[in-house]
DRENDO-1510 file (C-alpha; in Angstrom, 1 decimal, always signed):
<recs>
REC; n; res; u; v; w
REC; 1; MET; +14.4; -4.4; -22.1 .
REC; 2; LYS; +13.0; -1.5; -21.6 .
REC; 3; ILE; +9.8; -1.0; -19.5 .
REC; 4; GLU; +7.6; +0.1; -22.7 .
REC; 5; LYS; +8.3; -2.9; -24.9 .
REC; 6; LEU; +8.2; -5.0; -21.2 .
REC; 7; ILE; +4.3; -3.4; -21.4 .
REC; 8; THR; +3.9; -3.7; -25.5 .
REC; 9; LYS; +4.3; -7.4; -24.5 .
REC; 10; ALA; +2.8; -8.1; -21.5 .
REC; 11; ARG; +0.4; -6.1; -23.7 .
REC; 12; ARG; -0.3; -8.9; -25.8 .
REC; 13; GLY; -0.5; -11.7; -23.4 .
REC; 14; ASP; +3.3; -12.4; -22.5 .
REC; 15; LYS; +3.4; -13.3; -19.5 .
REC; 16; LYS; +6.7; -13.4; -19.0 .
REC; 17; ALA; +7.1; -10.1; -19.8 .
REC; 18; PHE; +4.3; -9.5; -17.2 .
REC; 19; LEU; +6.4; -11.3; -14.4 .
REC; 20; ARG; +9.4; -9.3; -15.3 .
REC; 21; LEU; +7.3; -5.8; -15.4 .
REC; 22; ILE; +5.9; -6.8; -11.4 .
REC; 23; GLU; +9.6; -8.7; -10.4 .
REC; 24; SER; +10.6; -5.2; -11.0 .
REC; 25; GLU; +7.5; -3.5; -8.7 .
REC; 26; GLN; +7.5; -7.1; -6.4 .
REC; 27; THR; +10.4; -5.1; -3.2 .
REC; 28; LYS; +7.7; -1.5; -2.5 .
REC; 29; LEU; +4.1; -3.4; -3.3 .
REC; 30; TYR; +5.5; -5.1; +0.0 .
REC; 31; ARG; +6.5; -2.3; +1.6 .
REC; 32; THR; +3.3; -0.9; +1.4 .
REC; 33; ALA; +1.1; -4.1; +1.3 .
REC; 34; PHE; +2.8; -4.6; +5.1 .
REC; 35; ILE; +2.5; -0.7; +6.2 .
REC; 36; TYR; -1.3; -0.9; +5.7 .
REC; 37; THR; -1.5; -4.3; +7.5 .
REC; 38; LYS; +2.1; -4.8; +9.5 .
REC; 39; ASN; +0.9; -8.9; +8.5 .
REC; 40; LYS; +3.8; -10.2; +6.7 .
REC; 41; ASP; +0.8; -12.6; +5.4 .
REC; 42; ASP; -2.0; -11.2; +4.9 .
REC; 43; ALA; +0.2; -8.2; +2.9 .
REC; 44; LEU; +1.2; -10.7; +0.4 .
REC; 45; ASP; -2.4; -11.7; +0.3 .
REC; 46; ILE; -2.4; -8.2; -1.4 .
REC; 47; VAL; +0.1; -8.0; -3.1 .
REC; 48; GLN; -0.4; -11.8; -4.7 .
REC; 49; GLU; -4.7; -9.7; -5.7 .
REC; 50; THR; -3.0; -6.9; -6.8 .
REC; 51; VAL; -0.8; -8.8; -9.4 .
REC; 52; TYR; -3.8; -10.9; -10.4 .
REC; 53; LYS; -5.9; -7.6; -10.8 .
REC; 54; ALA; -2.7; -6.5; -13.1 .
REC; 55; LEU; -2.6; -9.8; -15.0 .
REC; 56; ASN; -6.2; -9.4; -16.0 .
REC; 57; SER; -5.9; -5.7; -17.1 .
REC; 58; ILE; -2.9; -4.8; -18.8 .
REC; 59; SER; -4.5; -4.2; -21.5 .
REC; 60; SER; -5.9; -1.0; -19.9 .
REC; 61; LEU; -2.5; +0.9; -18.9 .
REC; 62; LYS; -3.1; +3.9; -22.0 .
REC; 63; GLU; +0.1; +4.9; -21.2 .
REC; 64; THR; +3.6; +2.7; -20.1 .
REC; 65; LYS; +4.9; +6.3; -18.5 .
REC; 66; TYR; +2.0; +5.2; -16.1 .
REC; 67; TYR; +2.9; +2.3; -15.5 .
REC; 68; SER; +4.3; +2.5; -11.9 .
REC; 69; THR; +1.6; +5.0; -11.1 .
REC; 70; TRP; -1.0; +2.6; -11.5 .
REC; 71; LEU; +0.3; -0.7; -10.0 .
REC; 72; THR; +0.1; +1.8; -7.2 .
REC; 73; LYS; -3.5; +2.3; -7.4 .
REC; 74; ILE; -4.5; -0.7; -7.8 .
REC; 75; LEU; -2.4; -1.8; -4.9 .
REC; 76; ILE; -3.9; +0.8; -2.5 .
REC; 77; ASN; -7.9; -0.2; -3.2 .
REC; 78; THR; -6.6; -4.1; -3.0 .
REC; 79; SER; -5.5; -3.0; +0.3 .
REC; 80; LEU; -8.0; -0.5; +1.6 .
REC; 81; ASP; -10.9; -3.2; -0.1 .
REC; 82; TYR; -8.6; -6.3; +2.0 .
REC; 83; LEU; -8.9; -3.6; +5.4 .
REC; 84; LYS; -13.3; -2.7; +4.6 .
REC; 85; LYS; -13.6; -6.2; +5.3 .
REC; 86; LYS; -11.8; -7.4; +8.0 .
REC; 87; LYS; -12.9; -5.2; +10.5 .
REC; 88; LYS; -16.1; -6.8; +8.9 .
REC; 89; LEU; -15.3; -10.0; +10.3 .
REC; 90; VAL; -15.8; -11.5; +13.6 .
REC; 91; LEU; -12.8; -13.2; +15.6 .
REC; 92; VAL; -13.3; -15.5; +17.8 .
REC; 93; ASP; -11.0; -16.1; +20.0 .
REC; 94; TYR; -10.1; -20.4; +21.0 .
REC; 95; ASP; -7.7; -20.2; +22.7 .
REC; 96; LEU; -7.7; -24.0; +23.7 .
REC; 97; GLY; -3.5; -24.0; +24.9 .
REC; 98; GLU; -2.0; -23.7; +20.3 .
REC; 99; SER; +1.2; -22.1; +20.2 .
REC; 100; VAL; +1.5; -18.1; +18.9 .
REC; 101; PRO; +2.3; -18.3; +15.3 .
REC; 102; ASP; +5.9; -17.2; +14.7 .
REC; 103; LYS; +6.0; -13.4; +14.4 .
REC; 104; GLU; +9.3; -12.5; +14.2 .
REC; 105; LEU; +8.9; -10.6; +10.7 .
REC; 106; GLU; +5.8; -8.5; +11.0 .
REC; 107; ILE; +6.5; -5.2; +13.1 .
REC; 108; ASP; +6.7; -4.7; +16.3 .
REC; 109; TYR; +2.9; -2.4; +17.4 .
REC; 110; SER; +5.3; -1.2; +20.0 .
REC; 111; ILE; +6.6; +1.6; +17.2 .
REC; 112; ASP; +4.7; +4.7; +17.8 .
REC; 113; LEU; +5.3; +5.4; +14.4 .
REC; 114; TYR; +3.7; +2.9; +13.1 .
REC; 115; HIS; +0.7; +3.1; +15.6 .
REC; 116; ALA; +0.3; +6.6; +14.5 .
REC; 117; ILE; -0.3; +7.2; +11.0 .
REC; 118; ASP; -2.4; +2.9; +11.6 .
REC; 119; GLN; -4.6; +6.0; +13.5 .
REC; 120; LEU; -5.0; +8.3; +10.0 .
REC; 121; ASN; -7.7; +8.5; +8.2 .
REC; 122; ASP; -7.6; +5.4; +5.0 .
REC; 123; ARG; -7.1; +8.7; +3.1 .
REC; 124; HIS; -4.4; +10.6; +4.7 .
REC; 125; LYS; -2.8; +7.0; +5.6 .
REC; 126; THR; -2.5; +7.0; +1.6 .
REC; 127; ILE; -1.1; +10.1; +1.5 .
REC; 128; VAL; +1.6; +9.4; +3.7 .
REC; 129; ILE; +2.8; +6.4; +2.5 .
REC; 130; LEU; +2.7; +7.1; -0.9 .
REC; 131; ARG; +4.9; +10.6; +0.4 .
REC; 132; TYR; +7.7; +8.8; +2.2 .
REC; 133; TYR; +6.9; +5.5; +1.5 .
REC; 134; GLN; +7.4; +5.8; -2.7 .
REC; 135; ASP; +8.4; +8.8; -2.1 .
REC; 136; LEU; +6.1; +10.2; -4.4 .
REC; 137; THR; +5.9; +14.6; -5.4 .
REC; 138; ILE; +3.1; +16.1; -4.7 .
REC; 139; LYS; +2.1; +15.8; -8.0 .
REC; 140; GLN; +2.4; +13.0; -8.8 .
REC; 141; ILE; +0.0; +11.7; -5.6 .
REC; 142; ALA; -2.2; +14.0; -7.2 .
REC; 143; GLU; -2.4; +12.2; -10.5 .
REC; 144; LEU; -2.7; +8.8; -8.4 .
REC; 145; LEU; -5.4; +9.5; -6.6 .
REC; 146; GLU; -7.1; +12.3; -9.4 .
REC; 147; THR; -7.1; +13.9; -6.6 .
REC; 148; PRO; -6.0; +18.5; -7.3 .
REC; 149; GLU; -2.4; +19.5; -6.2 .
REC; 150; GLY; -4.1; +21.8; -3.5 .
REC; 151; THR; -5.8; +19.3; -2.2 .
REC; 152; ILE; -3.4; +16.9; -1.6 .
REC; 153; LYS; -1.4; +19.3; +0.5 .
REC; 154; SER; -3.1; +19.9; +2.9 .
REC; 155; ASN; -4.2; +16.8; +3.5 .
REC; 156; LEU; -0.7; +15.4; +3.4 .
REC; 157; HIS; -0.6; +18.8; +6.3 .
REC; 158; ARG; -3.4; +17.4; +8.1 .
REC; 159; ALA; -2.3; +14.4; +8.2 .
REC; 160; ILE; +1.1; +15.1; +9.7 .
REC; 161; LYS; -0.4; +17.8; +11.7 .
REC; 162; MET; -2.1; +14.4; +13.1 .
REC; 163; LEU; +1.0; +12.3; +13.7 .
REC; 164; LYS; +3.5; +15.3; +15.1 .
REC; 165; ALA; -0.2; +15.5; +18.0 .
REC; 166; THR; -0.5; +11.5; +18.3 .
REC; 167; LEU; +3.4; +10.9; +18.9 .
REC; 168; GLU; +3.8; +14.3; +21.1 .
REC; 169; GLY; +0.9; +12.8; +23.2 .
REC; 170; ASP; +2.6; +8.8; +23.3 .
REC; 171; CYS; +6.3; +11.2; +24.6 .
REC; 172; ILE; +3.5; +13.3; +27.3 .
REC; 173; ASN; +1.5; +9.4; +28.1 .
REC; 174; GLU; +4.4; +7.9; +29.1 .
</recs>
């Protein structure tokens, strides 16, 4: 079934149509959330929250051709909100000899690129993720973030320079 028909049905309250729409985007959503959080459970929580928000607001989607962009925007905002809330938490270590949780699917924090991306501010991080992990064009990113294309280009260029400097700095320090 065409995506336009699924969106129309989902707008009318067809939960099965909505589920099929989400299934077509679920891998992309998870990968993007994981890049923000570096944790499989947190990424799954963000995707779940994104799906909930999308279900509640599918009727506000004005043009069906922007479905993927609309959903990505919800995911990005949910990810950024999650990270802000997480920064406000004060973690207390109650190490009573408990075993370390299974982290086999979590990203290796020593991977330089992920670490470098994590060092970027939220705006630069979002632009890099959209460009290189979601393969969006500058124009699509500009529309998604409601920002002029020139600003996106300069922010992307600045982010790449920062990544390069961080990565070169890591190589020099080793």
